[in-house]
C-alpha positions in Angstrom: -0.1 0.0 0.1 1.4 3.5 -0.8 2.3 5.6 2.1 0.2 8.6 3.3 2.0 11.9 3.5 1.4 14.3 6.5 2.9 17.8 6.4 3.3 19.6 9.8 3.9 16.2 11.1 5.8 17.4 14.2 3.3 19.9 15.6 0.4 19.5 17.9 -2.4 17.5 15.7 0.3 16.1 13.3 2.1 13.9 15.8 -1.3 12.9 17.1 -2.4 12.1 13.7 0.7 10.0 12.8 0.4 8.1 15.9 -3.2 7.1 14.9 -2.3 6.1 11.1 0.8 4.1 12.5 -1.5 2.2 15.1 -4.0 1.4 12.3 -1.1 -0.2 10.5 -0.4 3.1 7.4 3.1 3.7 6.1 3.5 7.1 7.0 6.0 9.8 5.3 6.2 12.9 7.2 7.6 16.3 6.3 8.0 19.5 8.5 10.4 22.2 9.6 11.5 20.0 12.7 12.4 16.4 12.5 10.0 14.2 13.8 10.1 12.9 17.3 10.1 9.2 16.5 13.3 8.6 14.1 11.7 5.6 12.6 9.4 7.6 11.0 10.5 8.4 7.6 10.4 12.1 6.0 11.9 15.1 5.0 12.8 18.0 7.0 12.6 21.6 5.7 10.5 24.4 4.5 7.9 24.0 2.6 7.9 27.1 0.8 11.1 25.7 -0.8 10.0 23.8 -4.1 12.6 21.5 -3.4 11.4 20.3 -0.2 8.0 19.7 -1.6 9.6 17.4 -4.5 11.1 15.9 -1.9 8.0 15.2 0.3 5.9 13.9 -2.8 8.7 11.7 -3.9 7.1 9.0 -1.3 4.3 8.7 -4.1 1.3 9.0 -1.4 -1.8 7.7 -1.6 -3.3 10.7 0.6 -2.1 13.7 2.0 -3.3 15.2 5.1 -1.9 18.9 4.6 -1.4 20.4 8.3 1.3 22.5 7.8 0.8 26.1 8.4 1.3 29.3 10.6 -1.7 29.1 13.1 -1.0 32.0 15.7 -4.2 34.7 15.0 -2.0 37.2 16.6 1.1 36.5 14.6 -0.9 36.6 11.3 -2.0 40.2 12.3 1.7 41.2 12.6 2.9 39.4 9.6 0.1 39.0 6.9 2.5 38.4 3.9 4.4 35.6 6.2 1.0 34.1 7.0 0.1 34.3 3.2 3.0 32.5 2.2 3.0 29.4 4.3 -1.1 29.0 4.3 -1.9 29.8 0.7 1.1 29.4 -1.6 2.5 26.0 0.2 -1.2 24.9 0.2 -1.4 25.4 -3.7 2.1 23.9 -4.2 0.9 20.9 -2.3 -2.5 20.6 -4.3 -0.5 20.8 -7.6 1.5 18.0 -6.3 -1.4 16.1 -5.6 -2.7 16.5 -9.1 0.4 15.9 -10.9 1.1 12.5 -8.8 -2.4 11.2 -9.0 -3.0 11.3 -5.2 -6.4 9.9 -4.3 -7.2 12.3 -1.2 -6.4 15.4 -0.1 -7.2 16.4 3.5 -6.8 20.0 4.4 -6.5 21.5 8.1 -8.8 24.5 8.3 -10.5 26.4 10.8 -14.0 27.8 12.1 -12.4 31.1 11.8 -13.0 31.2 8.1 -16.5 32.2 8.9 -15.9 35.1 11.3 -18.4 36.5 13.5 -21.8 35.1 13.4 -23.6 37.1 16.2 -24.3 33.8 17.6 -25.5 31.6 14.4 -24.3 28.3 14.5 -21.5 27.7 11.7 -22.0 25.0 9.2 -20.8 24.2 5.7 -22.8 26.6 4.2 -22.0 29.7 6.4 -20.7 32.6 4.1 -17.1 33.3 4.5 -16.2 36.5 6.3 -13.0 36.2 8.2 -11.8 38.6 10.8 -7.7 38.1 10.7 -5.3 37.4 7.8 -5.2 33.9 9.3 -8.9 33.5 8.5 -8.4 35.0 5.6 -5.5 32.6 4.3 -7.5 29.3 5.4 -10.4 30.6 3.5 -8.3 31.4 0.7 -6.6 27.6 0.6 -10.2 26.3 1.1 -11.3 27.8 -2.1 -8.0 26.4 -3.8 -9.1 22.8 -2.3 -12.6 23.5 -3.7 -11.1 24.5 -7.4 -8.7 21.5 -7.4 -11.6 19.1 -6.6 -13.8 20.5 -9.3 -11.3 21.0 -11.9 -8.9 17.8 -11.3 -11.0 15.6 -9.5 -9.1 15.9 -6.3 -10.6 14.6 -3.5 -9.8 17.8 -1.6 -11.7 18.3 1.8 -11.1 21.1 4.2 -11.7 20.4 8.0 -13.0 23.2 9.8 -11.7 22.7 13.2 -13.0 24.3 16.4 -10.5 25.0 19.4 -8.3 22.0 19.4 -6.7 21.4 22.7 -5.0 18.2 24.4 -1.7 16.3 24.9 1.2 17.7 23.2 0.5 21.3 23.0 2.7 22.5 25.4 4.9 24.7 22.9 1.3 26.5 21.4 0.2 29.8 22.4 -3.5 28.9 23.0 -5.9 29.7 26.0 -5.8 26.4 27.3 -1.8 26.3 27.6 -1.7 29.8 29.1 -4.4 28.8 31.5 -2.7 25.7 32.8 0.8 27.6 32.8 -0.5 30.3 35.0 -2.4 27.8 37.3 1.0 26.3 37.5 2.9 29.2 38.4 0.4 30.6 40.7 0.0 33.7 38.4 -3.1 35.2 37.0 -4.1 34.5 33.6 -5.4 37.1 30.9 -9.0 37.1 30.1 -10.1 38.8 27.0 -13.0 41.4 27.9 -15.4 39.9 30.1 -14.7 36.4 29.8 -18.2 35.4 28.3 -17.0 34.8 24.8 -17.8 30.9 23.7 -15.8 28.5 22.0 -16.1 25.0 20.9 -13.3 23.1 22.7 -12.4 19.9 20.7 -9.8 17.2 22.2 -7.0 16.4 19.8 -8.3 12.5 19.5 -11.3 13.9 18.2 -10.1 16.2 15.9 -7.7 13.4 14.3 -10.8 11.1 14.3 -12.4 13.8 12.0 -9.2 13.8 9.9 -9.3 10.2 9.2 -12.9 10.3 8.6 -12.7 12.5 5.8 -10.0 10.7 4.1 -11.7 7.5 4.6 -14.7 8.8 2.8 -12.6 10.7 0.1 -14.8 13.9 0.7 -14.5 17.1 -0.9 -15.9 20.5 0.1 -15.6 21.8 3.5 -16.3 19.6 7.0 -16.9 21.2 10.2 -15.3 19.3 13.1 -16.0 20.1 16.6 -18.1 19.0 19.6 -21.3 21.1 18.8 -21.2 22.4 22.4 -19.8 26.0 23.2 -18.3 27.2 26.7 -17.6 30.2 27.9 -13.9 31.1 28.8 -15.0 31.9 32.3 -16.6 28.6 32.4 -13.6 26.9 30.9 -11.4 28.6 33.9 -13.9 27.4 36.4 -13.7 23.7 35.1 -10.2 23.7 34.9 -9.6 25.0 38.5 -11.9 21.8 39.6 -10.2 19.4 37.5 -6.6 20.1 38.5 -7.3 21.4 42.1 -5.6 24.6 42.0 -7.1 28.0 42.0 -7.1 30.1 38.8 -6.8 33.8 39.1 -7.9 36.1 36.3 -7.1 39.6 35.0 -9.4 41.1 32.6 -7.6 42.7 29.3 -8.8 44.4 26.1 -9.5 42.1 23.6 -7.2 42.0 20.6 -8.7 42.7 17.1 -10.2 40.0 15.1 -11.5 38.6 18.5 -14.6 36.5 17.6 -17.4 36.9 20.4 -19.1 33.6 19.7 -18.2 30.5 18.0 -21.2 27.9 17.8 -20.8 25.1 15.2 -23.1 22.8 13.8 -21.7 19.1 13.2 -24.6 17.4 11.7 -22.9 17.2 8.7 -20.0 15.1 9.9 -22.3 13.0 12.2 -24.2 12.0 9.4 -20.6 10.5 8.2 -20.4 8.5 11.3 -18.6 11.3 13.3 -18.7 11.7 16.9 -16.8 13.4 19.5 -15.8 11.1 22.5 -13.8 13.3 25.0 -15.8 15.7 27.0 -14.5 18.7 28.5 -13.4 17.8 32.2 -11.9 14.7 30.8 -10.0 16.6 28.1 -8.8 19.4 30.7 -7.6 16.6 32.9 -5.6 14.4 30.2 -4.2 18.0 29.0 -3.1 18.8 32.5 -1.4 15.6 33.0 0.5 15.6 29.7 1.7 19.3 30.3 3.3 18.5 33.4 6.9 18.2 32.2 6.0 21.1 29.8 5.4 23.8 32.0 7.1 25.1 35.0 5.4 23.8 38.2 5.6 26.3 40.9 4.5 23.5 43.5 4.7 20.0 42.4 3.2 19.0 45.7 0.0 20.6 44.6 -0.3 18.3 41.3 -1.7 15.2 43.4 
């Protein structure tokens, strides 16, 4: 069987995806700026903005491509829109063109609910108009359009997975709210809360995110697919549940929200559910597993408290 190519494989979701694929007996080839943690996994190390690196990655003649390589920081995208465009749009086009010329059967692209922008509380689904608020969301929307065009023009089975807020083990190096929250708790420091903290997000555990990627590839889907839990939780509620789960107090400091902050993220996952997808990890379990995994990665102010 031909291998599966995973770009961004050394990252948070990518490493979990590679583990799941190998557990299922799939042959995997990886591509990333950083070497994959397991040296037994073959791959190429380099910047996919370099056409030679793209060519080297596609040399494995993959049957499917999971394209996760991207710049994912919303705040950094505001500071460097050109850089995020080059990585998120130009590289996606290069990978799609490589898939087309190599006859790759399935192309699964990691996108985001941020392509929709603010919806005033309305649930986001696959038909929601795209009105991104930041360069990050805009580049993901543009890459989605490329996936749609390649599916229509060249019969590449290209599916864009619109993830909600993914969290879980292996995310210690990411600058996301769940990591900042747990790092602050461990160090007995307050965590910054944007605005009043009543903004809502759909928190998706990494194993459920991986399940969505695998479902799309197995079905040979085209077009967008929304993957989340379908349950939105306020930031203040997440702080409350995290404090209960980890057994440490969490102090909060309210600060001004940055530009592009979405007030409410509520998603409709009925299309994914019709394809057999179902999230399995609830918020309390997910926070507990994340806290347990972050221990070696964050500075613990009082290790005795982590019992």
